[in-house]
C-alpha positions in Angstrom: -17.3 3.5 -5.8 -13.8 4.8 -4.9 -15.0 8.7 -5.0 -13.8 9.6 -1.1 -10.3 7.9 -2.2 -10.0 9.9 -5.3 -11.4 13.5 -3.7 -8.7 12.4 -0.9 -5.9 12.4 -3.4 -7.2 15.9 -5.1 -7.6 17.5 -2.0 -4.3 16.3 -0.7 -2.3 16.3 -4.0 0.2 19.0 -3.3 1.3 17.3 0.4 1.4 13.8 -1.4 3.5 14.9 -4.3 6.1 16.0 -1.7 6.2 12.9 -0.1 5.4 10.4 -2.9 6.6 12.2 -6.3 6.3 9.6 -9.1 5.1 6.7 -7.4 1.9 4.6 -7.4 0.2 5.3 -4.3 -2.7 3.1 -2.8 -5.2 4.8 -1.2 -8.1 3.3 1.2 -10.5 5.0 3.2 -8.6 8.3 2.6 -5.3 6.9 3.9 -2.2 6.0 2.0 -1.7 2.4 2.6 1.4 1.9 0.2 3.8 3.6 -2.3 5.1 1.6 -5.4 7.5 2.1 -8.1 5.2 0.6 -10.6 1.3 0.2 -11.1 1.5 -3.3 -11.5 3.6 -3.8 -8.2 0.9 -1.3 -6.4 -1.6 -3.6 -7.7 -0.2 -7.1 -7.0 1.0 -6.3 -3.5 -2.1 -4.7 -2.6 -4.2 -7.5 -3.8 -2.6 -9.9 -1.2 -3.9 -8.0 1.6 -7.0 -6.1 0.6 -9.9 -6.8 -1.8 -10.2 -5.6 -5.4 -12.6 -2.4 -5.6 -11.7 -1.3 -2.0 -8.8 0.6 -2.9 -7.6 3.3 -5.5 -3.9 3.3 -7.2 -3.0 6.6 -8.3 0.1 7.8 -9.7 1.0 10.5 -7.6 2.4 13.7 -9.8 1.6 17.4 -9.7 -0.8 18.8 -12.0 -3.9 17.4 -13.5 -2.1 14.8 -15.8 -2.2 12.5 -13.4 -5.6 12.4 -13.2 -7.1 13.3 -16.4 -7.5 10.7 -19.4 -7.8 11.7 -22.8 -9.4 9.3 -25.3 -9.4 9.3 -29.0 -11.7 7.4 -31.2 -12.6 7.3 -34.7 -16.5 7.0 -33.9 -18.3 9.2 -36.2 -21.8 10.5 -34.7 -24.3 11.3 -37.3 
């Protein structure tokens, strides 16, 4: 649902990191609409003006670590 926003982040990551390194940025309609020190601040402040599901919160950092998640599980498939 927020594919365009995430693609915008990936396509512009280097430039965004120069401007917002370490911040949690809020992207809506392929535009940065806010930058915050914590994810909770980004979430709470953005919800005051924008509907949930219409924006992406992204930790703005160099490299793939900011947008790659690894999940570990004890589930075994037979």
